[in-house]
C-alpha positions as CSV (number, residue, x, y, z in Angstrom):
1,M,-8.7,13.2,2.6
2,R,-6.5,11.5,0.0
3,K,-7.7,8.8,-2.4
4,F,-6.9,5.4,-1.2
5,V,-4.4,2.8,-2.4
6,R,-5.2,2.9,-6.1
7,V,-3.9,6.5,-6.4
8,L,-1.3,6.9,-3.7
9,L,0.2,3.6,-2.7
10,A,-0.1,1.9,-6.0
11,G,0.9,5.0,-7.8
12,I,4.0,5.4,-5.7
13,S,4.8,1.7,-6.2
14,A,4.8,2.3,-10.0
15,A,7.0,5.3,-9.5
16,V,9.4,3.3,-7.4
17,M,9.7,0.5,-10.0
18,L,10.2,3.0,-12.9
19,G,12.7,5.0,-10.9
20,S,14.8,2.0,-10.0
21,C,16.2,1.6,-13.5
22,G,19.2,3.8,-12.5
23,E,20.4,2.7,-9.1
24,A,21.2,5.6,-6.8
25,E,23.4,5.5,-3.7
26,D,21.7,4.0,-0.6
27,K,20.4,6.4,1.9
28,A,20.5,6.0,5.7
29,G,18.4,3.0,6.7
30,G,18.3,1.7,3.1
31,M,19.7,-1.7,3.9
32,L,17.0,-2.3,6.5
33,I,14.2,-1.3,4.1
34,K,15.5,-3.4,1.3
35,Q,15.6,-6.4,3.5
36,A,12.1,-5.7,4.7
37,R,11.0,-5.5,1.1
38,E,12.5,-8.9,0.3
39,D,10.9,-10.4,3.4
40,Y,7.5,-9.0,2.3
41,T,7.6,-10.3,-1.2
42,S,8.6,-13.8,0.1
43,L,5.4,-14.1,2.1
44,D,2.8,-16.6,0.9
45,S,0.0,-14.6,2.6
46,A,-0.6,-11.5,4.7
47,K,-3.0,-8.7,5.6
48,V,-2.0,-5.1,5.2
49,I,-3.9,-2.6,7.3
50,M,-3.7,1.2,6.9
51,T,-5.0,3.2,9.8
52,D,-5.6,7.0,10.0
53,I,-3.4,8.0,12.9
54,S,-5.5,11.0,13.9
55,S,-8.8,9.1,14.2
56,G,-7.6,5.6,14.8
57,E,-9.9,4.4,12.0
58,E,-8.9,1.6,9.7
59,E,-9.3,3.1,6.2
60,Q,-7.7,0.4,4.0
61,C,-7.2,-3.3,4.1
62,F,-5.5,-5.5,1.6
63,T,-5.5,-9.3,2.2
64,F,-3.6,-11.7,-0.1
65,K,-2.7,-15.3,-0.5
66,Y,-0.9,-17.3,-3.2
67,D,-2.3,-20.7,-4.1
68,E,-0.3,-23.8,-5.0
69,K,0.1,-22.5,-8.5
70,D,1.4,-19.1,-7.3
71,T,-1.8,-17.4,-8.4
72,L,-2.7,-14.4,-6.2
73,I,-6.0,-14.3,-4.5
74,F,-6.7,-11.0,-2.9
75,S,-9.3,-8.7,-1.5
76,Y,-9.2,-5.0,-0.9
77,Y,-11.4,-2.4,0.8
78,G,-10.7,1.3,1.1
79,K,-12.7,4.4,1.9
80,S,-12.3,8.2,2.2
81,D,-14.6,11.1,2.7
82,N,-15.6,11.0,-0.9
83,S,-14.9,7.4,-2.1
84,E,-15.5,3.8,-1.3
85,Y,-13.9,1.0,-3.2
86,A,-13.6,-2.8,-2.8
87,Q,-12.2,-5.6,-5.0
88,Y,-11.8,-9.3,-4.9
89,N,-9.8,-11.4,-7.4
90,N,-9.1,-15.1,-7.3
91,G,-7.4,-15.5,-10.6
92,L,-10.6,-16.8,-12.3
93,E,-13.0,-13.9,-11.7
94,C,-12.9,-10.4,-10.3
95,F,-15.5,-8.4,-8.4
96,T,-15.2,-4.7,-8.1
97,Y,-17.3,-2.2,-6.1
98,E,-16.9,1.5,-6.6
99,N,-19.2,4.2,-5.2
100,G,-22.4,2.2,-5.5
101,E,-21.6,0.2,-8.7
102,V,-20.7,-3.5,-8.8
103,K,-18.8,-5.0,-11.7
104,H,-17.9,-8.6,-12.5
105,S,-15.3,-9.9,-14.9
106,V,-13.9,-13.3,-15.7
107,K,-10.6,-14.7,-16.9
108,S,-11.7,-14.7,-20.6
109,D,-12.5,-11.0,-20.6
110,A,-10.0,-8.7,-22.3
111,D,-9.6,-6.4,-19.3
112,F,-9.2,-9.2,-16.8
113,V,-5.9,-9.3,-14.9
114,R,-4.6,-12.4,-13.2
115,Y,-1.9,-11.7,-10.7
116,T,0.9,-14.1,-9.8
117,R,4.1,-14.1,-7.8
118,K,6.0,-13.3,-11.0
119,M,3.5,-10.6,-12.0
120,P,2.4,-9.3,-8.6
121,H,-0.3,-6.9,-7.6
122,P,1.3,-3.5,-6.6
123,Q,0.1,-4.0,-3.1
124,A,1.8,-7.4,-2.8
125,D,5.0,-6.2,-4.4
126,K,8.0,-4.6,-2.7
127,G,6.9,-1.1,-3.8
128,L,4.4,-1.2,-0.9
129,L,7.4,-0.4,1.3
130,I,8.5,2.8,-0.5
131,Y,12.2,3.2,-1.1
132,T,13.6,5.2,-4.0
133,P,16.9,6.8,-3.0
134,K,17.2,9.3,-5.8
135,N,13.9,10.9,-4.8
136,I,14.8,11.2,-1.1
137,T,15.7,14.7,0.0
138,S,16.5,13.9,3.7
139,A,17.3,10.6,5.4
140,K,18.0,9.6,9.0
141,E,18.6,6.4,10.9
142,E,18.4,6.5,14.7
143,T,18.3,4.2,17.6
144,I,15.1,4.5,19.7
145,D,13.8,2.7,22.7
146,G,13.6,-1.0,21.7
147,G,14.6,-0.6,18.1
148,I,15.5,1.5,15.1
149,K,13.7,4.3,13.3
150,V,14.4,5.3,9.7
151,T,13.0,8.6,8.4
152,H,12.9,9.5,4.7
153,V,11.6,12.7,3.3
154,Y,10.7,12.5,-0.4
155,D,10.3,14.9,-3.2
156,S,6.5,14.4,-3.5
157,Q,6.3,15.5,-7.1
158,K,8.9,12.9,-8.3
159,I,7.1,10.0,-6.6
160,G,3.6,11.1,-7.8
161,A,2.0,11.5,-4.3
162,K,-1.6,12.7,-4.6
163,V,-4.6,13.7,-2.5
164,E,-8.2,13.9,-3.5
165,N,-8.3,17.7,-3.1
166,G,-5.5,20.1,-3.2
167,E,-1.8,19.9,-4.1
168,V,0.7,17.8,-2.2
169,T,3.6,19.8,-0.6
170,G,5.4,17.1,1.3
171,F,5.7,13.3,1.8
172,T,7.5,11.5,4.7
173,V,7.9,7.9,5.5
174,E,9.0,6.6,8.9
175,Y,10.0,2.9,9.3
176,Y,10.1,1.3,12.7
177,F,12.2,-1.8,13.2
178,D,12.9,-3.9,16.3
179,E,16.4,-4.3,17.7
180,D,17.0,-7.2,15.3
181,G,16.1,-5.2,12.3
182,E,12.7,-6.7,11.7
183,L,10.1,-4.3,10.4
184,E,7.3,-3.7,12.9
185,Y,5.3,-1.0,11.0
186,F,5.7,2.2,9.1
187,T,3.9,5.5,8.8
188,E,3.3,7.8,5.9
189,T,2.6,11.5,6.4
190,T,1.4,13.7,3.5
191,T,1.0,17.5,3.7
192,A,-1.1,19.3,1.1
193,E,-2.4,22.7,0.4
194,T,-6.1,23.0,-0.1
195,D,-7.8,26.3,-0.7
196,G,-4.8,28.1,0.8
197,K,-4.8,26.0,4.0
198,E,-2.3,23.3,4.9
199,Q,-3.7,19.8,5.6
200,T,-1.8,16.9,7.1
201,Y,-2.8,13.2,6.5
202,A,-0.9,10.6,8.6
203,Y,-1.3,6.9,8.3
204,R,0.1,3.8,10.0
205,V,0.7,0.7,7.9
206,D,0.9,-2.7,9.6
207,I,1.7,-6.0,7.8
208,T,-0.2,-8.7,9.8
209,E,-1.2,-12.4,9.6
210,K,2.1,-13.2,7.8
211,N,1.9,-16.6,6.2
212,S,-1.2,-17.3,8.3
213,V,-4.2,-16.1,6.2
214,G,-6.8,-18.9,5.9
215,T,-9.5,-17.8,3.5
216,V,-9.5,-14.6,1.6
217,E,-13.0,-13.2,1.9
218,N,-14.8,-11.5,-1.0
219,T,-15.1,-7.9,0.2
220,V,-17.5,-7.1,-2.6
221,K,-20.1,-9.6,-1.6
222,Q,-21.6,-7.3,1.1
223,F,-22.4,-4.8,-1.6
224,M,-23.9,-7.4,-3.9
225,N,-26.1,-8.5,-1.0
226,D,-27.2,-4.9,-0.4
227,K,-28.2,-4.5,-4.0
228,A,-30.1,-7.8,-4.0
229,G,-31.9,-6.7,-0.8
């Protein structure tokens, strides 16, 4: 099973931003995706949920909210077969949990990062919705029952897709829009070769609670309580 957001989604986001320096011609469905990206980055708050399609299990959750000064408050939790990671950052302090270890940092620390709308977290930025035309090898936009489906097949090496074990051999994103062009959800399918066998990892990503997140909970607190107990 692949590593979670820090390696794949955030890594791809960086590749997208770096690769956007030279604008390539739009691919099929590109205008829909670009509008969805703009809509996402305009949100004041939301919850992003990534679900393993084969098991139906929620594997990653990223919740964010901008305060009145446009400082980002966020929480993240992700797990895989071999890893478990959580983080909470409110712009003043950051709590991180990784595989049994809890770390705490504050704004005055050299390694502390305060995210804002102008300097967004990769998960709160448009790169969450992957679109880098020059790395797309196949693109298709089609009308389906009740909406529109856009399929993009990527050169996985160029966008830096990774899994925990093995070598990635393919990466495909499918975006699902309603009939008005509003994004409903998207899926990411990664194929990889591990010990001579092909593995497929498919995930569905939903952006929920748009502009309706109340309090962003500290996802690391449960692990701090476990240690205290």
